[in-house]
C-alpha positions as CSV (number, residue, x, y, z in Angstrom):
1,X,-11.7,-23.9,-11.2
2,X,-12.4,-21.1,-8.7
3,X,-12.4,-21.9,-5.0
4,X,-13.9,-18.9,-3.1
5,X,-12.7,-20.2,0.3
6,X,-9.1,-20.0,-0.9
7,X,-9.5,-16.4,-2.0
8,X,-11.1,-15.6,1.4
9,X,-8.3,-17.4,3.3
10,X,-5.7,-15.5,1.4
11,X,-7.4,-12.2,2.3
12,X,-7.5,-13.1,6.0
13,X,-3.7,-12.9,6.2
14,X,-3.4,-9.5,4.6
15,X,-2.9,-6.2,6.5
16,X,-5.0,-3.7,4.6
17,X,-4.3,-0.6,6.7
18,X,-1.0,1.3,6.5
19,X,0.1,4.7,7.9
20,X,1.6,6.8,5.2
21,X,4.2,9.4,6.2
22,X,4.8,12.4,3.9
23,X,8.6,12.8,3.3
24,X,8.2,16.5,2.9
25,X,6.1,17.6,6.0
26,X,6.0,14.3,8.0
27,X,2.2,14.3,8.1
28,X,0.8,10.9,8.9
29,X,-2.4,9.4,7.8
30,X,-3.8,5.9,8.0
31,X,-5.1,4.7,4.6
32,X,-6.7,1.5,3.3
33,X,-4.6,-0.2,0.6
34,X,-6.1,-1.6,-2.6
35,X,-6.2,-5.4,-2.5
36,X,-5.1,-6.3,-6.0
37,X,-3.1,-3.4,-7.3
38,X,-0.5,-0.9,-6.3
39,X,-1.0,2.8,-5.7
40,X,1.7,4.8,-7.6
41,X,0.7,8.3,-6.6
42,X,-0.6,9.8,-3.3
43,X,-1.4,13.4,-2.5
44,X,-0.5,14.5,1.1
45,X,-3.6,16.0,2.8
46,X,-1.4,18.5,4.7
47,X,1.1,20.0,2.2
48,X,-0.4,18.6,-1.1
49,X,3.0,17.1,-2.0
50,X,2.6,14.2,-4.5
51,X,4.3,11.1,-3.2
52,X,5.8,8.7,-5.8
53,X,7.5,5.3,-5.0
54,X,11.2,5.3,-4.3
55,X,13.4,3.6,-6.9
56,X,13.0,-0.1,-6.5
57,X,9.6,0.1,-4.8
58,X,6.4,-0.7,-6.5
59,X,4.1,1.8,-4.8
60,X,3.8,4.6,-2.2
61,X,2.8,2.1,0.5
62,X,6.1,0.2,0.0
63,X,8.1,3.4,0.1
64,X,6.3,5.5,2.8
65,X,3.9,3.2,4.5
66,X,4.1,1.3,7.8
67,X,3.0,-1.9,5.9
68,X,4.0,-3.1,2.5
69,X,1.2,-3.3,-0.1
70,X,-1.0,-6.5,-0.4
71,X,0.6,-7.8,-3.6
72,X,4.0,-7.7,-1.9
73,X,2.6,-9.3,1.3
74,X,1.3,-12.1,-0.9
75,X,4.8,-12.6,-2.4
76,X,3.8,-11.2,-5.8
77,X,5.1,-8.3,-7.8
78,X,2.9,-5.4,-8.8
């Protein structure tokens, strides 16, 4: 059985904005994270470097962001 209020309540506690920092040129940009998935690749707007997660991290937000991705915030794996 689906309870919409529980889904809404779980979203209220998530931080959906994260500042990604490029490891190559240090360019910073605030991005909105996907709610139910992880983002494996990200292209830097400044130097065009393709960011990939560090070993042991599930996504670029967990490796290079100011906030971990929503699945990790919820205590899940990606």
